[in-house]
N, C-alpha and C positions, 0 to 999 in steps of 0.2 A: 556487660552481661550481668554482672552483679549489681544489685541495687542496695540502696542504704536503708530502704524500708523493709521491715520483716514481713515475709509472706506466710500465709497459712500453708498447711500441707496440700490442700486441694488446689490452691492457686498455683503453687510450684508444679504439681502434677499436670495441670492443664497447660501450663507454659512449656513443659517438656514435651507433652504430646503434640502440641502445635508446632513446635520446632522439628520434631521427628517427622510430622506429615510434610512440612516444607522440605526437609532433606530427602525424603523418599522420592520427591519429583526431580531430584538432580541436585548435585552439590559441587562446590569448588573448594579444593583444599589449599590453604595458604599456610605459610610458616610464620609464626609470630616472632618478634624480637627475641623472645626467650627460648626459641627453638621448638616450641610446642606447635604441632600441627593442628590447625583449626578447620573444621568443615563448615562452610557457609552455604546457605541455600542459593542455588542458581537462579538468577533473575530471568523471568520469562516475559516475552512481549505480550501484546494485547491478544494474540491468537489469530487476528485477522490480518492477511498480508496486504496492508495498505500500500506498501511500496510497489508491489506488483500491479495492483489496481492503477496507481498513478502512472506507472511505466507503460502499461498497455493503453491507457487513455492518451498519453503523450504520443506514443507510436501512431495510434489511430488518427490523432489530430494532424500529425505531420504527414501521414499518408494522404489524408484528405487535401491538405495544402498542395502537395506535390501533383496529385491528380488534377486539381483545379488549375494549377499553373500549366500543366502539360496540355490538357485538352481545351482550356479556355472556359470562361464563365458560361457562355451560351450552351456549348455542348455538355458541359457538366450539369447544368440545370436541366437540360433535356433528358439526360440519363437518369437523374434522380426522379424526374416526373414519370418516366417510364417505369422505374421501379415502384413508384407509389401506386400504380395501377395494377400491380401484380398480386401475388398471394400475400398472406399475412406476414410471412417471413420477409418477403421482398419489401413490404410496406415498413416493416421494422428497420430493414436496411436503409430505406430511403429516409426515414426519420433520423437515423444516426448519420448518414452521409450528407444531409442538407448542409449547404454552405452557411455557416454562422459567421459572426463578425470576426472572431479570432482566426478562423480558417482563411477568410478573405485577406486579413492583415498578413498572415504567415505567407500566403500565396504571393502577395505583392512584394514581401521581403525576399522571397526566393527568386521571383522574376527579376528584381533589381540586382541580385547577385549574379544571375546568369547573363545579364547584359554586358 
């Protein structure tokens, strides 16, 4: 925390204000080797729940593969084609549910496990 270069009053004031702003968003208290309690700013993530997005995409992909395995490729393609002829929401669903290469591969893996 302490630097070897001398700071002007304004530089030190700006540094203290910056630290106070960070601490106001949350802090973690730790005890140093000398017994002094030190408040450190809490680290925050990016703010966007990337883990949730990846989990939802994975579940959707797995659900598509299970449906493709269960009904077969012909019936699955017919269902998606029927959705594509519907409303805008159904067309968006058809675009999401179309069988891509990864879905087909997962479906084949699931089918081989069930045999």
